[in-house]
C-alpha positions as CSV (number, residue, x, y, z in Angstrom):
1,X,79.9,209.2,265.2
2,X,83.5,210.3,265.5
3,X,84.7,209.7,262.0
4,X,87.0,212.2,260.4
5,X,84.6,214.1,258.2
6,X,81.5,216.1,259.0
7,X,78.0,215.2,257.9
8,X,78.5,217.6,255.0
9,X,81.6,215.6,254.0
10,X,79.7,212.3,253.7
11,X,78.8,211.6,250.1
12,X,75.5,210.0,248.9
13,X,76.1,208.1,245.7
14,X,73.2,205.6,245.7
15,X,71.0,205.6,242.6
16,X,69.7,203.0,240.2
17,X,72.7,201.0,238.9
18,X,75.0,202.4,241.6
19,X,77.0,199.2,241.8
20,X,75.8,198.5,245.4
21,X,77.2,201.6,247.0
22,X,74.8,204.1,248.5
23,X,77.2,206.3,250.5
24,X,80.8,207.1,251.3
25,X,82.1,208.2,254.7
26,X,85.6,209.5,255.3
27,X,87.2,207.6,258.1
28,X,89.8,210.3,258.7
29,X,89.7,214.1,258.3
30,X,91.8,213.9,255.1
31,X,89.8,211.3,253.4
32,X,92.7,208.9,253.1
33,X,90.5,206.0,254.2
34,X,86.8,205.6,253.4
35,X,84.0,203.4,254.6
36,X,81.4,202.5,252.0
37,X,77.7,202.2,252.9
38,X,74.8,200.1,251.5
39,X,71.3,200.9,252.8
40,X,68.1,199.0,252.3
41,X,64.7,200.2,253.4
42,X,63.0,196.8,253.4
43,X,60.2,195.1,255.2
44,X,61.7,191.7,254.6
45,X,64.9,190.6,256.1
46,X,68.2,191.0,254.2
47,X,69.8,187.8,253.2
48,X,73.3,186.5,252.4
49,X,73.1,187.2,248.7
50,X,72.8,190.9,249.4
51,X,75.8,190.8,251.7
52,X,77.8,188.9,249.0
53,X,76.7,191.5,246.5
54,X,77.9,194.3,248.8
55,X,81.3,192.5,249.3
56,X,81.5,192.4,245.5
57,X,80.8,196.1,245.3
58,X,83.5,196.8,247.8
59,X,86.0,194.7,245.8
60,X,85.0,196.7,242.7
61,X,86.0,199.9,244.6
62,X,89.3,198.4,245.9
63,X,87.9,198.7,249.4
64,X,87.7,196.4,252.4
65,X,85.4,198.1,254.8
66,X,81.7,198.6,254.6
67,X,78.5,199.2,256.6
68,X,75.3,197.5,255.5
69,X,72.2,199.2,257.0
70,X,68.6,198.0,256.8
71,X,65.4,199.2,258.4
72,X,64.4,195.5,258.9
73,X,66.7,192.8,260.1
74,X,69.2,190.3,258.7
75,X,68.7,186.6,258.1
76,X,70.8,184.1,260.1
77,X,72.6,183.3,256.8
78,X,73.4,187.0,256.3
79,X,74.7,187.4,259.9
80,X,76.9,184.2,259.4
81,X,78.1,185.2,255.9
82,X,81.9,185.1,255.8
83,X,83.0,188.0,253.6
84,X,86.7,186.9,253.6
85,X,89.0,189.9,253.3
86,X,86.2,192.4,254.0
87,X,85.1,194.0,257.3
88,X,81.3,194.5,256.9
89,X,79.3,195.8,259.8
90,X,75.6,194.9,259.8
91,X,73.2,197.5,261.3
92,X,69.6,196.4,261.6
93,X,66.6,198.6,262.2
94,X,66.7,198.4,265.9
95,X,70.3,199.3,266.1
96,X,69.9,202.0,263.5
97,X,67.1,203.7,265.6
98,X,69.3,203.6,268.7
99,X,72.3,205.1,266.8
100,X,70.0,207.9,265.5
101,X,68.9,208.7,269.0
102,X,72.4,208.5,270.4
103,X,73.8,210.8,267.8
104,X,70.8,213.1,267.4
105,X,70.4,212.3,263.7
106,X,66.9,212.5,262.2
107,X,65.2,212.8,265.6
108,X,63.8,215.7,267.6
109,X,63.2,216.1,271.3
110,X,59.5,215.9,272.2
111,X,59.6,216.4,276.0
112,X,62.3,217.2,278.5
113,X,62.1,216.4,282.2
114,X,63.8,218.2,285.0
115,X,64.9,216.3,288.1
116,X,65.3,218.4,291.3
117,X,67.3,217.8,294.4
118,X,67.3,219.8,297.7
119,X,70.2,222.2,297.8
120,X,71.4,222.0,301.4
121,X,73.7,225.0,300.9
122,X,70.6,227.2,300.5
123,X,69.8,226.6,304.2
124,X,73.2,227.6,305.6
125,X,74.3,231.3,305.8
126,X,77.9,232.5,306.3
127,X,78.4,235.5,308.6
128,X,81.9,236.8,308.7
129,X,83.3,238.3,311.9
130,X,86.9,239.4,311.6
131,X,89.0,236.4,310.9
132,X,86.4,233.8,311.8
133,X,83.2,232.6,310.1
134,X,80.1,231.6,311.9
135,X,77.7,229.3,310.1
136,X,74.0,229.8,311.1
137,X,70.9,228.0,310.0
138,X,68.4,230.2,308.0
139,X,64.9,230.4,309.4
């Protein structure tokens, strides 16, 4: 998505007892600034307590930027949660799917369509005579 590191540079750290951090993305090529990621594959909507917990995990890392991703959605309370001092971006399942399509991550092309237009230059032929050019229509 235009961040400094490559996909290979992104780090997965999420495990049981991970302290609320599932991944780390370098914001610049040198890794001077990082964005922490929390991901939830849930059927139920993510609430404000989970966002507060993620803010706490960011504080524990000395960070102030994070992305919280879910395959479901966020409750109104989660969307309205004021994580003072932290910039937390919420990505719900619908936006996640669109980002995956836009950046060709975890998706494959099923069908491609070609759209044709008439090439008017095909029907015109140049015949050179000395210095001048005569354009004629092809039969």
